[in-house]
N, C-alpha and C positions, 0 to 999 in steps of 0.2 A: 928477756924484755927488761930494759932499764926503767928507772922511775919515770923519766920524762915521757917515754914511749907509752908506759902503762897509763900515765895521766892523760895523754892525748887520746888514747883509745877509750878510756872511761868517759872523757868529755864528749867524744863523738857519739858514743852510745847514748849518753844523756840527752844530747841534742836531737838525735834521731827519735828517742822516746818522746821528747817534748813535741817534736814536729808531728809524730804519729798521733799523740794525744790531742793536739790542736786540730788535726785533720778529722779525727773522729768526732770532736765536739762540733765541727762545722757540718757534719753529716746529720745532725739532729736539730730539729726546730720544734719549738712549742708554739702552737697557734692558739690565739685567744679569740673567742666568739661569744655572742650573747646567749644563745640557746633559748630565746623567747621571741623569735621573729619568723614564724612559718610563712611561706614555704622555703624561706632562705636558710634559716637555721632554727632548730628546735631541739630541746632536750626532752626526750620521750620519758614516759613513766618507768621504763625499764633501764633508764640511765644512758641510753644510746643517743648520740647526736645525729640528727638527720637534716637533710635540706640541701638546696642548691649550693649555698656557700660551702658546706662541708664537703660535698662531692667534688666541687671545683678545687678546693684546697688540697684534697687527697690526690687529685689528678696532677696538680702543679707540683706537689712534693715528689710524686713518682717521676715526673718529667725532669725535675732537678736532681733526682737520685739522692734524696734526703729522707730520713725517717722523721715523720711528724706525729706529735701527740697534741691533743686538744684539751683546753681548759675553758670553762665558762666564767663570765664576769658580768656584773651588772653594767648596763649601757653607760650610765652616768659616770662610772669610774674606769671605763675601759682604756682611755688614753693614758691617764695617770698610772694604771697598772702596767701598760706597755713601757712607759718611761721608767718605772721602778724595776723593770726586768722580770716581771712575773711571767711574761711570755715574749717571744721574739717578733711576732707579727700579728696583726688583727685581720681576720677574714670574717666580717660581720656586716656586709652590706653598707660599709661606711662610704658616704659620698665624698668625692675629692673636691673640697672647697678651699677658697683662699684662707679662711680662718683656720682650718685644720692644718693646712700646709705650714703654718707658723709653728705647729707643735710636733708634727710627724713628717716623715718622707713617704710618698706614695709610689706604688707601681702604676703602670698604665691601668685603665679601667678594665674590669672583667664583665661588667654589664651596665646598662644604662636604660632605665625605664622611668616614665614620668610620674608625678604625684597625681592624686585624684581625690575627689570628695565622694563620700558615701553617706546616704541618709536612709531613714526608715522607708519602707515601701509606700506607706500612706502619708508621707511627708508633704506638706504644702510647698516646700522649697522647690523652685523650678529651675534656678540657675546657679551654677557654681561660680558666682562672681561676688565681688564685695557688696554690690547692691542686693543681690539675691540672698546673701547670708547676713545682712545687716540685722543686728539685734539678736542673732541666734548664738547658741553656745556650741562651739566646735571643740571636739576632743582630739588630742594628739599626744604621741609619746614625747616626753620632755627631752631636751638637748638633742633634737634631731633637725634635719633640714626642713622637715614637714612642719614642725612647730614654728620654725623661723619664717617659713613661707606664709603661714596663716597670720602671724604677727605683722608681717609687712603688707600683705595684700588684702587682708580682711580686718582692717583696723577698727571697724565698727561692730565687730563680733566679739563675744566673750570667749577667750581661749582658755580651755581647761587642760592642764597637763597631767600626764600619767607616767609612772615608772616604766610600764611595759605596754605593748599593744593590746595584750589580753585584757587589761583593765579598762581601756576605753571601749573595747568591744562589749564588755559586760554592761557598761553604763548606757551605751546607745541601745542595746538590746532591751534594757529595763526602762527606757524612756527618760533617762536623766540628762541626756544631752541631745542636741538637734542634728548634729552632723559630725563626721570624723574626717580627718585628712591623713593620708599615708601613701605609700607607693601603690600604684594601680594594681600591681601583681599581688601584693599582700591583701588588698581589699577584694580583688576579684576571686582569689582562692577562698577567702573567708566567706563571701556571700554564696559561694557554691556549696558550702558545707551546711550541715544541720545547725551549727552554732550561729551561722550568719544569715539564716533564712528570713530574718526580720527585715533585711536591708537590701539596698540596691546601689549601684554606682550611679551617682548623679551625672558626673562628667570628669574626664581627665582635665588636668590643669596645664597651662603653658609652662614650659620649663624656664625658670629664672636662673641663668647660668651663675650669677653671683651667689645664689643660695643653694641651688640643687647641684651645682658643680658640674664636673665633666663625666659623671658616672660613678659607680662604686669601684673603689680600688683597694689594694692591700696596703695597710699602713705598717711601717716599721719605724724604729726610733729615728729621730731627726739626725740626718747626716749619714745614715747607713745606706748610702746610695747603691753600693754594690749588691746588697741583698735585694733592694727594690728592683734593680735592673734584672736580677736573676728571675724574679717573679714575673716581670714584664715579658722577658724572653720566653718563659714557660707558657704564659697566656697566649702569646702568638703561636707557639708550637702546638698547643692543644687545639687551637682554632684551626690550624692547618692540617693536623692529622686526624681530625674527626672526633676526638674525645670530647671536646666542648659540645659539639652538636648532640652527641649521644646523651650527655647529661642534661643539656638544655631541653631535649625532646621528652625527657621523663617528667618535666615539670611544666613546660609551657608549650603552647601551640604557635609560637612565634619566636623569632630570634631575639633573646633578651640582651644580646650584645649591643644592639642599637646602632645608630649611625656613627 
């Protein structure tokens, strides 16, 4: 083998190695989630992540034939963490809104449920309206569509923001706030538990498409359309093959996918 032939062979092997390495890199994804939003995602005491988001993410990864690992991140910083490449995608009940579309690229929705108001069982509040909540203190997790909803639609209420849902739940349980706003599923699951026996769902709220968006989607870095499309295709696939329903029925007695 002459020098030029050996050089070409070596170059070919290097190129193949680089291609193989790139392919292997594409077969692994790191998924970011909050880990503090049951029943969608929750970090248990034993360090295990559980919830609808987590199981859906695992099913999507299986469908895409990629190996996925999970990391948790505080909600307030979850988009900056994605942008700084701490992980490749967010699966954390993130609503697809116009504001967030300016920062990330979304898959199609994987569920869509409305917001709701919960109050103590002995609350004098009778209506989940701006008039019914006038002068009342409403708790919400900060930097969420639900806090934005309360700010827009309940302008005569005092809005108190919390880093996590657990903290507003503690305050309403102890009588420090009058009502809370969140996803109806989150609130419904909570009031069925011992921790939420203080409270009841007052009413679901009409969806405001500008605030609540098109449902919860999977966020990837801005412009990574190919990856978002793969997630979208996988969502449709698990809807068609029954895997979505199997996961859905573990958590809900209705189809969380919505209309």
